[in-house]
VEXMITOR-308344 format. One record per residue: residue number from 1; residue in one letter; z, x, y of N, C-alpha, C, O, CB in turn. Coordinates in nm, 4 decimals, padded with zeros to 6 digits. Atoms other than C-alpha are relative to their C-alpha. Glycine has a CB too. Layout:
<sites>
[site NUM, "A", [Z, X, Y], [Z, X, Y], [Z, X, Y], [Z, X, Y], [Z, X, Y]]
...
</sites>
This chain:
<sites>
[site 1, "M", [-00.0272, -00.0582, 00.1288], [04.9001, 09.1438, 19.3285], [00.0486, -00.1091, -00.0942], [00.1063, -00.2091, -00.0517], [00.1029, 00.1136, 00.0116]]
[site 2, "F", [-00.0379, 00.0976, 00.1006], [04.9624, 08.9585, 19.0058], [00.1467, 00.0152, -00.0373], [00.1964, 00.1273, -00.0476], [-00.0879, 00.0141, -00.1238]]
[site 3, "P", [-00.1386, -00.0116, 00.0466], [05.3171, 08.8751, 18.9017], [00.0014, 00.0359, -00.1492], [-00.0298, -00.0478, -00.2339], [00.0783, -00.1329, 00.0254]]
[site 4, "I", [-00.0039, -00.0458, 00.1382], [05.3584, 09.0801, 18.5831], [00.1430, 00.0415, -00.0314], [00.2029, 00.1223, 00.0396], [-00.1001, 00.1180, -00.0243]]
[site 5, "Y", [-00.1388, -00.0246, 00.0328], [05.6934, 09.0901, 18.4123], [00.0177, 00.0878, -00.1229], [00.1305, 00.1248, -00.1553], [00.0701, -00.1295, -00.0207]]
[site 6, "E", [-00.0090, -00.0866, 00.1158], [05.6136, 09.2984, 18.1051], [-00.0090, 00.1459, 00.0435], [-00.0748, 00.1785, 00.1423], [-00.1105, -00.0334, -00.1015]]
[site 7, "S", [00.0063, -00.1425, -00.0339], [05.6650, 09.6737, 18.1077], [-00.1286, 00.0642, -00.0518], [-00.1705, 00.1683, -00.0011], [00.1215, 00.0735, -00.0570]]
[site 8, "T", [00.1285, -00.0492, 00.0511], [05.3450, 09.7257, 17.9038], [-00.0930, -00.1180, -00.0190], [-00.0497, -00.2295, -00.0483], [00.0179, 00.0782, -00.1338]]
[site 9, "L", [00.1028, 00.1021, 00.0198], [05.0207, 09.5322, 17.8822], [-00.1120, 00.0585, -00.0839], [-00.1415, 00.1776, -00.0747], [-00.0544, -00.0522, 00.1359]]
[site 10, "S", [00.1163, -00.0433, 00.0768], [04.7301, 09.5503, 17.6395], [-00.1226, -00.0012, 00.0907], [-00.1207, -00.0591, 00.1993], [-00.0222, -00.0912, -00.1243]]
[site 11, "F", [00.1249, 00.0053, -00.0752], [04.3763, 09.6088, 17.7588], [-00.0472, -00.1442, 00.0138], [-00.1013, -00.1817, 00.1178], [-00.1083, 00.0856, -00.0681]]
[site 12, "A", [00.0422, 00.1401, -00.0055], [04.3065, 09.2437, 17.6753], [00.0751, -00.0741, 00.1102], [00.0157, -00.1523, 00.1845], [00.0231, -00.0691, -00.1360]]
[site 13, "E", [-00.0791, 00.0675, -00.1041], [04.5904, 09.1265, 17.9002], [-00.0401, 00.0479, 00.1394], [-00.0521, -00.0327, 00.2316], [00.1504, 00.0241, -00.0225]]
[site 14, "I", [00.0427, -00.0543, -00.1294], [04.4873, 09.3577, 18.1845], [-00.1370, -00.0562, 00.0367], [-00.1608, -00.0942, 00.1514], [-00.0042, 00.1555, -00.0037]]
[site 15, "S", [00.1350, 00.0519, -00.0233], [04.1257, 09.2445, 18.1464], [00.0030, -00.1443, 00.0440], [-00.0710, -00.1845, 00.1338], [-00.0845, 00.0135, -00.1250]]
[site 16, "D", [-00.0126, 00.1414, -00.0345], [04.2276, 08.8805, 18.1610], [00.0471, -00.0164, 00.1445], [-00.0027, -00.1026, 00.2169], [00.0974, -00.0703, -00.0963]]
[site 17, "Y", [-00.0505, 00.0062, -00.1369], [04.4207, 08.9402, 18.4840], [-00.1061, 00.0410, 00.1019], [-00.1209, -00.0235, 00.2057], [00.1225, 00.0891, 00.0142]]
[site 18, "W", [00.0883, -00.0585, -00.0992], [04.1525, 09.1468, 18.6558], [-00.1420, -00.0546, 00.0018], [-00.2142, -00.0319, 00.0989], [-00.0055, 00.1440, -00.0212]]
[site 19, "A", [00.1381, 00.0494, 00.0056], [03.8302, 08.9722, 18.5492], [-00.0332, -00.0882, 00.1201], [-00.1364, -00.0696, 00.1846], [-00.0230, -00.0781, -00.1295]]
[site 20, "A", [00.0262, 00.0906, -00.1132], [03.8576, 08.6983, 18.8119], [00.0045, 00.0759, 00.1321], [-00.0770, 00.0516, 00.2211], [00.1027, -00.1157, 00.0022]]
[site 21, "E", [-00.0134, -00.0775, -00.1235], [03.9701, 08.9428, 19.0797], [-00.1232, 00.0861, 00.0264], [-00.1664, 00.1006, 00.1408], [00.1243, 00.0883, -00.0065]]
[site 22, "L", [00.1175, -00.0858, -00.0134], [03.6727, 09.1723, 19.0118], [-00.1314, -00.0773, -00.0079], [-00.2387, -00.0225, 00.0172], [00.0021, 00.1063, -00.1068]]
[site 23, "N", [00.1154, 00.0891, 00.0118], [03.4359, 08.8788, 18.9570], [-00.0991, 00.0493, -00.1067], [-00.2206, 00.0440, -00.0879], [-00.0708, -00.0123, 00.1355]]
[site 24, "I", [00.0801, -00.0362, 00.1162], [03.3118, 09.0122, 18.6220], [00.0699, -00.0522, -00.1239], [00.1863, -00.0917, -00.1170], [-00.0219, 00.1541, -00.0086]]
[site 25, "S", [-00.0582, 00.0556, 00.1218], [03.3716, 08.9035, 18.2636], [00.1163, 00.0861, -00.0490], [00.1224, 00.2060, -00.0215], [-00.1069, -00.0122, -00.1096]]
[site 26, "W", [-00.1131, -00.0756, 00.0550], [03.6932, 09.0019, 18.0865], [-00.0492, 00.1014, -00.1023], [00.0117, 00.2069, -00.1202], [00.1036, -00.0952, -00.0644]]
[site 27, "E", [00.0560, -00.0938, 00.0970], [03.4746, 09.1642, 17.8180], [-00.0434, 00.1295, 00.0687], [-00.0219, 00.2387, 00.0161], [-00.1189, -00.0637, -00.0737]]
[site 28, "K", [00.0456, -00.1170, -00.0757], [03.3243, 09.3976, 18.0802], [00.1196, 00.0828, 00.0476], [00.1171, 00.2057, 00.0403], [-00.0865, -00.0437, 00.1208]]
[site 29, "V", [-00.1199, -00.0713, -00.0444], [03.6676, 09.4849, 18.2206], [00.0630, 00.0741, -00.1180], [00.1017, 00.1903, -00.1058], [00.1023, -00.0983, 00.0634]]
[site 30, "E", [-00.0589, -00.0627, 00.1183], [03.7993, 09.5539, 17.8707], [-00.0843, 00.1196, -00.0455], [-00.0293, 00.2233, -00.0826], [00.0132, -00.1029, -00.1145]]
[site 31, "A", [00.0875, -00.1109, 00.0380], [03.4951, 09.7709, 17.7896], [00.0185, 00.1189, 00.0947], [00.0191, 00.2337, 00.0501], [-00.1473, -00.0456, -00.0002]]
[site 32, "L", [-00.0231, -00.1073, -00.0972], [03.5516, 09.9710, 18.1102], [00.1327, 00.0712, -00.0265], [00.1405, 00.1939, -00.0191], [-00.0018, -00.0562, 00.1431]]
[site 33, "L", [-00.1303, -00.0585, 00.0315], [03.9176, 10.0242, 18.0218], [-00.0063, 00.0834, -00.1275], [00.0466, 00.1944, -00.1326], [00.1056, -00.1100, -00.0144]]
[site 34, "E", [00.0118, -00.0730, 00.1268], [03.8343, 10.1263, 17.6644], [-00.0789, 00.1290, 00.0193], [-00.0431, 00.2329, -00.0362], [-00.0675, -00.0879, -00.1070]]
[site 35, "S", [00.0807, -00.1197, -00.0267], [03.5680, 10.3684, 17.7885], [00.0823, 00.1053, 00.0736], [00.0768, 00.2235, 00.0396], [-00.1254, -00.0363, 00.0822]]
[site 36, "A", [-00.0842, -00.0936, -00.0752], [03.8095, 10.5254, 18.0365], [00.1060, 00.0619, -00.0913], [00.1347, 00.1811, -00.0806], [00.0673, -00.0714, 00.1196]]
[site 37, "W", [-00.0991, -00.0524, 00.0949], [04.0732, 10.5593, 17.7605], [-00.0657, 00.1010, -00.0933], [-00.0116, 00.2092, -00.1162], [00.0643, -00.1151, -00.0819]]
[site 38, "W", [00.0697, -00.0882, 00.0943], [03.8208, 10.7130, 17.5189], [-00.0318, 00.1343, 00.0644], [-00.0185, 00.2387, 00.0005], [-00.1294, -00.0662, -00.0503]]
[site 39, "L", [00.0363, -00.1228, -00.0707], [03.7110, 10.9680, 17.7794], [00.1219, 00.0755, 00.0527], [00.1073, 00.1819, 00.1129], [-00.0930, -00.0323, 00.1148]]
[site 40, "G", [-00.1221, -00.0661, -00.0447], [04.0760, 11.0553, 17.8544], [00.0276, -00.0166, 00.1476], [00.1085, 00.0574, 00.2035], [-00.0068, 00.1443, -00.0318]]
[site 41, "E", [-00.0177, 00.0217, -00.1433], [04.0558, 10.9208, 18.2105], [00.1262, -00.0801, 00.0302], [00.1808, -00.0705, 00.1401], [-00.1213, -00.0715, 00.0574]]
[site 42, "I", [-00.1276, 00.0700, -00.0127], [04.3565, 10.6919, 18.1568], [00.0766, 00.0200, -00.1303], [00.0171, 00.0404, -00.2361], [-00.0206, -00.1532, 00.0314]]
[site 43, "L", [-00.0850, -00.0199, 00.1162], [04.6480, 10.7259, 17.9192], [00.0775, -00.1278, -00.0292], [00.1098, -00.2046, 00.0615], [00.0963, 00.1184, 00.0220]]
[site 44, "G", [-00.0790, 00.1151, 00.0407], [04.8329, 10.4620, 17.7241], [00.1383, 00.0431, -00.0434], [00.1764, 00.1590, -00.0271], [-00.0692, -00.0759, -00.1123]]
[site 45, "V", [-00.1321, -00.0280, 00.0528], [05.1771, 10.4407, 17.5735], [-00.0147, 00.1015, -00.1126], [-00.1019, 00.0858, -00.1980], [00.0700, -00.1303, -00.0497]]
[site 46, "P", [00.0105, -00.0984, 00.1088], [05.2348, 10.7437, 17.3500], [00.0129, -00.0668, -00.1366], [00.0918, -00.1595, -00.1551], [00.1078, 00.1086, 00.0154]]
[site 47, "G", [-00.0024, 00.0556, 00.1348], [05.1729, 10.6692, 16.9860], [-00.1402, -00.0320, -00.0457], [-00.2362, -00.0172, 00.0298], [00.0875, -00.1249, -00.0060]]
[site 48, "P", [00.1334, 00.0253, 00.0543], [04.8877, 10.5677, 16.7619], [-00.0697, -00.1115, 00.0738], [-00.0015, -00.1942, 00.1344], [00.0079, -00.0335, -00.1471]]
[site 49, "P", [00.0851, -00.1070, 00.0504], [04.6012, 10.5556, 16.7840], [-00.0324, 00.0996, 00.1094], [-00.0525, 00.0612, 00.2247], [-00.1283, -00.0568, -00.0587]]
[site 50, "T", [00.0492, -00.1011, -00.0929], [04.5145, 10.8806, 16.9522], [-00.1523, 00.0015, -00.0110], [-00.2086, -00.0542, -00.1052], [00.0617, 00.1423, -00.0306]]
[site 51, "R", [00.1461, -00.0102, 00.0084], [04.1510, 10.9547, 17.0272], [-00.0402, 00.0753, -00.1259], [-00.1374, 00.0384, -00.1917], [-00.0574, 00.0703, 00.1251]]
[site 52, "L", [00.0325, -00.0784, 00.1183], [04.1525, 11.2142, 16.7488], [00.0166, -00.0843, -00.1264], [-00.0686, -00.0802, -00.2152], [00.0885, 00.1255, -00.0073]]
[site 53, "A", [-00.0228, 00.0850, 00.1177], [04.3011, 10.9687, 16.4961], [-00.1098, -00.1056, -00.0118], [-00.1569, -00.1342, -00.1218], [00.1389, -00.0682, 00.0080]]
[site 54, "L", [00.1061, 00.1007, 00.0026], [04.0449, 10.7053, 16.5937], [-00.1342, 00.0621, -00.0392], [-00.2097, 00.0019, -00.1156], [-00.0117, -00.0687, 00.1370]]
[site 55, "L", [00.1244, -00.0678, 00.0362], [03.7558, 10.9535, 16.5687], [-00.0033, 00.0301, -00.1498], [-00.1059, 00.0108, -00.2150], [-00.0161, 00.1303, 00.0810]]
[site 56, "K", [-00.0084, -00.0272, 00.1445], [03.8728, 11.0578, 16.2201], [-00.0176, -00.1277, -00.0808], [-00.0864, -00.1283, -00.1829], [00.1347, 00.0656, -00.0350]]
[site 57, "S", [00.0118, 00.1286, 00.0693], [03.9055, 10.6937, 16.1159], [-00.1442, -00.0497, 00.0004], [-00.1935, -00.0978, -00.1017], [00.0916, -00.1044, 00.0650]]
[site 58, "L", [00.1406, 00.0407, -00.0089], [03.5532, 10.6144, 16.2388], [-00.0864, 00.0846, -00.0925], [-00.1761, 00.0325, -00.1587], [-00.0507, 00.0113, 00.1449]]
[site 59, "F", [00.0751, -00.0908, 00.0863], [03.4181, 10.9198, 16.0551], [00.0135, -00.0435, -00.1462], [-00.0856, -00.0500, -00.2190], [00.0494, 00.1459, 00.0181]]
[site 60, "K", [-00.0240, 00.0438, 00.1386], [03.5772, 10.8031, 15.7285], [-00.0708, -00.1321, -00.0292], [-00.1346, -00.1465, -00.1335], [00.1511, -00.0149, -00.0264]]
[site 61, "R", [00.0613, 00.1310, 00.0220], [03.4560, 10.4436, 15.7691], [-00.1519, 00.0064, -00.0016], [-00.2152, -00.0664, -00.0781], [00.0452, -00.0968, 00.1066]]
[site 62, "M", [00.1458, -00.0082, -00.0066], [03.0989, 10.5425, 15.8556], [-00.0582, 00.0605, -00.1281], [-00.1730, 00.0325, -00.1625], [-00.0429, 00.0830, 00.1216]]
[site 63, "R", [00.0482, -00.0561, 00.1266], [03.0698, 10.7411, 15.5306], [-00.0277, -00.1089, -00.1023], [-00.1143, -00.0933, -00.1884], [00.1015, 00.0989, -00.0563]]
[site 64, "D", [00.0123, 00.1086, 00.0975], [03.1036, 10.4125, 15.3401], [-00.1031, -00.1048, 00.0392], [-00.1257, -00.1991, -00.0366], [00.1331, -00.0665, -00.0188]]
[site 65, "Q", [00.0989, 00.0980, -00.0452], [02.8388, 10.2232, 15.5404], [-00.1413, 00.0522, -00.0252], [-00.1701, 00.1707, -00.0083], [00.0196, -00.0323, 00.1501]]
[site 66, "D", [00.1392, -00.0380, 00.0228], [02.4721, 10.2217, 15.4518], [-00.0903, -00.1013, 00.0684], [-00.0999, -00.2140, 00.0198], [-00.0320, 00.0087, -00.1522]]
[site 67, "P", [-00.0079, -00.1260, -00.0729], [02.3245, 10.2787, 15.7003], [00.1214, 00.0008, 00.0934], [00.1669, -00.1060, 00.1344], [-00.1294, 00.0239, 00.0801]]
[site 68, "P", [-00.1132, -00.0058, -00.0923], [02.6119, 10.4017, 15.9202], [-00.0426, -00.0405, 00.1407], [-00.1565, -00.0172, 00.1811], [00.0607, 00.1410, 00.0017]]
[site 69, "R", [00.0298, 00.0424, -00.1376], [02.6315, 10.2582, 16.2722], [00.0116, 00.1154, 00.0991], [-00.0489, 00.1125, 00.2062], [00.0937, -00.1130, 00.0417]]
[site 70, "L", [-00.0128, -00.1218, -00.0800], [02.7340, 10.5966, 16.4149], [-00.0452, 00.1167, -00.0864], [-00.0191, 00.1195, -00.2067], [00.1475, 00.0207, 00.0513]]
[site 71, "L", [00.0435, -00.1187, 00.0731], [02.5783, 10.9272, 16.3162], [00.0882, 00.1175, 00.0394], [00.0804, 00.1666, 00.1520], [-00.1496, 00.0315, 00.0281]]
[site 72, "F", [-00.0843, -00.1162, -00.0254], [02.8337, 11.2052, 16.2893], [-00.0786, 00.1247, -00.0384], [-00.1218, 00.1392, -00.1527], [00.1349, -00.0086, -00.0793]]
[site 73, "I", [00.0821, -00.1185, 00.0176], [02.6551, 11.5371, 16.3284], [00.0895, 00.1240, 00.0028], [00.1584, 00.1502, 00.1013], [-00.1097, 00.0080, 00.1096]]
[site 74, "T", [-00.0742, -00.1257, 00.0064], [02.8163, 11.8625, 16.2150], [-00.0955, 00.1140, 00.0360], [-00.2170, 00.0944, 00.0390], [00.0632, 00.0218, -00.1423]]
[site 75, "P", [00.0883, -00.1133, -00.0291], [02.6869, 12.2088, 16.3075], [-00.0957, 00.0311, -00.1156], [-00.2024, 00.0885, -00.0936], [00.0831, 00.1233, 00.0319]]
[site 76, "D", [00.0842, -00.0273, 00.1168], [02.5446, 12.2296, 15.9517], [-00.0998, -00.1115, -00.0312], [-00.1848, -00.0952, -00.1187], [00.0871, 00.0231, -00.1200]]
[site 77, "S", [00.0898, 00.1118, 00.0308], [02.3642, 11.8939, 15.9599], [-00.1083, -00.0118, 00.1059], [-00.0928, 00.0326, 00.2197], [00.0786, -00.1322, -00.0103]]
[site 78, "K", [00.1117, 00.0206, -00.0917], [02.0353, 11.8009, 16.1167], [-00.0068, -00.1490, 00.0324], [-00.0184, -00.2315, -00.0582], [-00.1355, 00.0514, -00.0617]]
[site 79, "P", [00.0088, 00.1425, -00.0339], [02.0268, 11.4745, 16.3109], [-00.1372, -00.0562, -00.0353], [-00.2381, 00.0132, -00.0231], [00.0287, -00.0216, 00.1495]]
[site 80, "P", [00.1302, 00.0600, 00.0300], [01.7555, 11.2324, 16.2016], [-00.0816, -00.0185, 00.1279], [-00.0272, -00.0250, 00.2381], [00.0181, -00.1354, -00.0717]]
[site 81, "A", [00.0896, 00.0215, -00.1145], [01.4552, 11.1843, 16.4265], [00.0326, -00.1327, 00.0672], [00.0657, -00.2306, 00.0002], [-00.1487, 00.0027, -00.0446]]
[site 82, "K", [-00.0255, 00.1233, -00.0752], [01.5039, 10.9256, 16.7006], [-00.1170, -00.0975, -00.0125], [-00.0975, -00.2190, -00.0077], [00.0261, 00.0321, 00.1480]]
[site 83, "I", [00.1188, 00.0847, 00.0129], [01.1464, 10.7963, 16.6591], [-00.0809, 00.0490, -00.1194], [-00.1129, 00.1674, -00.1300], [-00.0863, 00.0019, 00.1312]]
[site 84, "V", [00.0794, -00.0341, 00.1180], [00.9535, 10.7866, 16.3320], [-00.1203, -00.0935, -00.0047], [-00.1056, -00.2157, -00.0031], [00.0853, -00.0108, -00.1316]]
[site 85, "E", [00.1212, 00.0812, 00.0102], [00.5934, 10.6707, 16.3114], [-00.0173, -00.0459, -00.1443], [-00.0128, 00.0349, -00.2371], [-00.1250, 00.0796, 00.0480]]
[site 86, "Q", [00.0177, 00.0594, 00.1314], [00.5386, 10.4358, 16.0176], [-00.1470, 00.0061, -00.0405], [-00.2333, 00.0271, 00.0447], [00.0508, -00.1455, -00.0013]]
[site 87, "P", [00.1397, -00.0030, 00.0459], [00.2220, 10.4268, 15.8022], [-00.0911, -00.0992, 00.0733], [-00.2101, -00.0730, 00.0908], [-00.0049, -00.0286, -00.1480]]
[site 88, "D", [00.0808, 00.0992, -00.0706], [00.1057, 10.1153, 15.9885], [-00.0102, 00.0293, 00.1499], [-00.0566, -00.0548, 00.2270], [00.0585, -00.1387, -00.0214]]
[site 89, "K", [00.0032, -00.0477, -00.1392], [00.1359, 10.3119, 16.3185], [00.1073, -00.0630, 00.0884], [00.1134, -00.0334, 00.2077], [-00.1355, -00.0275, 00.0599]]
[site 90, "S", [-00.1122, 00.0507, -00.0777], [00.4405, 10.1115, 16.4281], [00.1053, 00.1105, 00.0083], [00.1007, 00.2075, -00.0673], [00.0592, -00.1309, -00.0636]]
[site 91, "L", [-00.1030, -00.1012, -00.0188], [00.7431, 10.3077, 16.5471], [00.1353, -00.0549, -00.0428], [00.1719, -00.1672, -00.0080], [00.0046, 00.0467, 00.1466]]
[site 92, "L", [-00.1366, 00.0322, 00.0376], [01.0877, 10.2998, 16.3918], [00.0893, 00.0813, 00.0932], [00.0850, 00.2043, 00.0922], [00.0289, 00.0314, -00.1532]]
[site 93, "I", [-00.0816, -00.0668, -00.1010], [01.3391, 10.3795, 16.6662], [00.1465, -00.0042, -00.0438], [00.2019, -00.1111, -00.0696], [-00.0181, -00.0668, 00.1402]]
[site 94, "N", [-00.1396, -00.0127, 00.0394], [01.6855, 10.5043, 16.5751], [00.0857, -00.0065, 00.1263], [00.0852, 00.0863, 00.2072], [00.0251, 00.1332, -00.0790]]
[site 95, "L", [-00.0823, 00.0187, -00.1188], [01.9268, 10.3696, 16.8366], [00.1468, 00.0362, -00.0234], [00.2291, 00.0230, 00.0672], [-00.0102, -00.1430, 00.0468]]
[site 96, "R", [-00.1398, -00.0324, 00.0294], [02.2459, 10.4833, 16.6639], [00.0435, 00.1231, 00.0791], [-00.0307, 00.2209, 00.0883], [00.0198, 00.0238, -00.1514]]
[site 97, "P", [-00.0478, -00.1168, -00.0748], [02.4567, 10.7182, 16.8742], [00.0344, 00.1160, -00.0922], [00.0855, 00.0962, -00.2024], [00.1218, -00.0371, 00.0833]]
[site 98, "D", [-00.0402, -00.1226, 00.0690], [02.5029, 11.0772, 16.7592], [00.1373, 00.0400, 00.0535], [00.1606, 00.0397, 00.1744], [-00.1058, 00.1156, 00.0206]]
[site 99, "V", [-00.1332, -00.0457, -00.0386], [02.8635, 11.1971, 16.7600], [00.0201, 00.1388, -00.0604], [00.0372, 00.1512, -00.1817], [00.1121, -00.1004, -00.0479]]
[site 100, "P", [-00.0202, -00.1349, 00.0545], [02.9021, 11.5749, 16.7277], [00.1451, 00.0211, -00.0412], [00.2373, -00.0119, 00.0334], [-00.0414, 00.1064, 00.1028]]
[site 101, "V", [-00.1336, -00.0323, 00.0512], [03.2001, 11.6835, 16.5160], [-00.0031, 00.1430, -00.0543], [-00.1099, 00.1936, -00.0886], [00.0451, -00.1021, -00.1116]]
[site 102, "P", [-00.0008, -00.1408, 00.0377], [03.3143, 12.0327, 16.4159], [-00.0368, 00.0291, -00.1452], [-00.0911, 00.1357, -00.1743], [00.1331, 00.0555, 00.0268]]
[site 103, "S", [00.0301, -00.0229, 00.1419], [03.2760, 11.9917, 16.0365], [00.0203, -00.1292, -00.0776], [00.0624, -00.2306, -00.0220], [00.0893, 00.1132, -00.0585]]
[site 104, "D", [-00.0276, 00.1140, 00.0882], [03.2930, 11.7535, 15.7406], [00.1462, -00.0031, -00.0435], [00.1916, -00.1031, -00.0992], [-00.0906, 00.0051, -00.1231]]
[site 105, "D", [-00.1395, -00.0122, 00.0404], [03.6527, 11.8702, 15.6812], [00.0907, -00.0483, 00.1128], [00.1103, 00.0218, 00.2120], [00.0335, 00.1462, -00.0383]]
[site 106, "L", [-00.0851, 00.0580, -00.1046], [03.8836, 11.6434, 15.8825], [00.1225, 00.0857, 00.0291], [00.1774, 00.0800, 00.1392], [00.0442, -00.1394, -00.0401]]
[site 107, "G", [-00.1166, -00.0856, -00.0197], [04.1657, 11.8934, 15.8344], [-00.0206, 00.1086, 00.1038], [00.0762, 00.1641, 00.1558], [00.0381, 00.0628, -00.1289]]
[site 108, "T", [00.0296, -00.1037, -00.0994], [03.9906, 12.1364, 16.0680], [-00.0152, -00.0566, 00.1405], [-00.0272, 00.0190, 00.2369], [-00.1263, 00.0741, -00.0385]]
[site 109, "W", [00.0214, 00.0625, -00.1304], [03.9545, 11.8867, 16.3511], [00.1249, 00.0092, 00.0870], [00.2372, -00.0040, 00.0382], [-00.0409, -00.1463, -00.0174]]
[site 110, "S", [-00.1079, 00.0042, -00.0984], [04.1664, 11.9144, 16.6652], [-00.0569, -00.0625, 00.1269], [-00.1777, -00.0834, 00.1381], [00.0593, 00.1437, 00.0279]]
[site 111, "V", [00.0462, 00.0562, -00.1276], [04.1493, 11.7669, 17.0128], [-00.0980, 00.0969, 00.0661], [-00.1978, 00.0548, 00.1245], [00.1205, -00.0291, 00.0949]]
[site 112, "E", [00.0861, -00.1004, -00.0626], [03.9941, 12.0935, 17.1320], [-00.1361, 00.0077, -00.0686], [-00.2387, 00.0123, -00.0006], [00.0677, 00.1368, -00.0031]]
[site 113, "T", [00.1273, -00.0144, 00.0695], [03.7277, 12.1172, 16.8600], [-00.0833, -00.1271, 00.0007], [-00.2030, -00.1224, -00.0276], [00.0243, 00.0426, -00.1411]]
[site 114, "C", [00.0732, 00.1274, -00.0029], [03.6323, 11.7494, 16.8954], [-00.0366, -00.0453, 00.1408], [-00.0790, -00.1594, 00.1597], [00.0820, -00.1073, -00.0667]]
[site 115, "G", [00.0290, 00.0370, -00.1387], [03.5821, 11.7532, 17.2722], [-00.1379, -00.0589, 00.0202], [-00.1532, -00.1590, 00.0902], [00.0147, 00.1191, 00.0877]]
[site 116, "S", [00.1360, 00.0543, -00.0155], [03.2056, 11.7022, 17.2459], [-00.0148, -00.1320, -00.0745], [-00.0968, -00.2150, -00.0354], [-00.1047, 00.1009, -00.0508]]
[site 117, "G", [00.0027, 00.1276, 00.0710], [03.2654, 11.4208, 16.9937], [00.0554, -00.1141, 00.0831], [00.0103, -00.2280, 00.0713], [00.0776, 00.0109, -00.1282]]
[site 118, "F", [-00.0545, 00.1029, -00.0871], [03.4737, 11.2346, 17.2485], [-00.1006, -00.0409, 00.1066], [-00.1012, -00.1558, 00.1509], [00.1285, 00.0485, 00.0650]]
[site 119, "R", [00.1019, 00.0308, -00.0993], [03.1871, 11.2556, 17.4954], [-00.1242, -00.0605, -00.0634], [-00.1904, -00.1435, -00.0012], [-00.0370, 00.1247, 00.0771]]
[site 120, "G", [00.1176, 00.0515, 00.0690], [02.9117, 11.1840, 17.2387], [-00.1282, 00.0571, 00.0580], [-00.1291, 00.1243, 00.1612], [-00.0031, -00.1514, 00.0072]]
[site 121, "N", [00.1331, -00.0451, -00.0446], [02.5431, 11.2568, 17.2710], [-00.0915, -00.1168, 00.0292], [-00.1846, -00.1035, 00.1087], [-00.0642, 00.0900, -00.1050]]
[site 122, "G", [00.0952, 00.1078, -00.0164], [02.3799, 10.9203, 17.2557], [00.0657, -00.1262, -00.0151], [00.0017, -00.2308, -00.0047], [-00.1113, 00.0091, -00.0938]]
</sites>
């Protein structure tokens, strides 16, 4: 075991410690930790950001991007086609993940209503 003297560690610090032990890159370890946190499989120190706060923040930021990197899909919206044939017969493939959310009104969001958003669709 590693000698750790801090009572809390960041994902970056944990990744740095475990990358050599697991024989994978620290980036991969950090991505695994972040994924587990996002899915609620591990918990961190209480306090910001919560998954709900982060989802709301991403929703707000994606509204200002053209095109957005994440597609937030409400029950009233229609997701764009994943594959669109162009006039020259080439295919335009939409690789952006769809994130289902309960509505465009962030005030109505809760951990319960955003459960499918935490899991995502794509």
